[in-house]
C-alpha positions in Angstrom: -3.6 13.8 -21.9 -2.4 11.7 -19.1 1.3 11.9 -18.3 3.3 9.4 -16.4 4.1 11.9 -13.7 0.3 12.3 -13.1 -0.2 8.6 -12.2 0.9 8.8 -8.5 -1.7 11.6 -7.9 -4.4 9.5 -9.5 -3.4 6.4 -7.4 -3.3 8.3 -4.1 -6.9 7.6 -3.2 -6.5 3.9 -3.9 -3.3 3.7 -1.9 -4.9 5.6 1.0 -7.9 3.3 1.0 -5.8 0.2 0.8 -3.5 1.2 3.6 -6.4 2.4 5.8 -8.0 -1.0 5.4 -4.9 -2.6 6.8 -4.9 -0.1 9.6 -8.4 -0.9 10.7 -9.0 -3.0 13.7 -11.7 -5.6 13.0 -12.9 -7.4 16.1 -14.2 -10.3 13.9 -10.9 -10.7 12.1 -9.0 -14.0 12.5 -5.6 -12.4 12.1 -3.3 -11.9 15.0 -1.7 -8.8 13.4 -1.9 -5.5 15.2 -2.1 -2.7 12.6 -1.0 0.9 12.2 -1.1 3.5 9.5 2.1 4.1 7.4 2.6 7.6 8.7 2.4 6.4 12.3 5.0 3.8 11.5 7.4 6.4 10.1 6.9 5.7 6.4 6.8 8.5 3.9 3.5 8.3 2.0 5.0 9.8 -1.1 7.5 6.9 -1.3 4.7 4.3 -1.0 2.8 6.1 -3.7 5.8 6.0 -6.0 6.3 2.3 -5.3 2.7 1.4 -6.1 2.7 3.7 -9.1 5.8 1.9 -10.4 4.2 -1.5 -9.9 1.1 -0.4 -11.7 3.2 1.1 -14.5 5.0 -2.3 -15.0 8.3 -1.5 -13.4 8.0 -4.7 -11.4 5.9 -7.0 -13.6 5.6 -10.1 -11.5 4.6 -8.4 -8.2 1.6 -10.1 -6.6 1.6 -8.4 -3.1 3.3 -5.8 -1.0 2.9 -6.3 2.7 4.8 -4.0 5.1 5.4 -4.9 8.7 7.2 -2.8 11.3 7.7 -3.6 14.9 5.2 -6.5 14.8 2.4 -4.4 13.2 1.0 -4.6 9.8 1.5 -1.2 8.1 0.2 -1.7 4.6 -1.2 -4.5 2.5 -1.7 -4.2 -1.2 -2.3 -6.9 -3.8 -1.6 -6.8 -7.6 -2.4 -9.0 -10.6 1.3 -9.9 -11.3 2.0 -11.9 -14.4 
């Protein structure tokens, strides 16, 4: 039986993959954003996991995207279906 408190643990791989994608440097990219990992930018991974779990659980039903920038660098980029 899946409990609500288990959801962040299940979403961790998805969050990590998504944030790592934002942290990659792609020489063919047309973006001007420098990127960094959330932990390198001083973000607590557990808090990001909770935020994304809450969005997936419907706490923020009309969320389409979360983009986090710090000191001119893209830290994390995650998209959602929204309503």
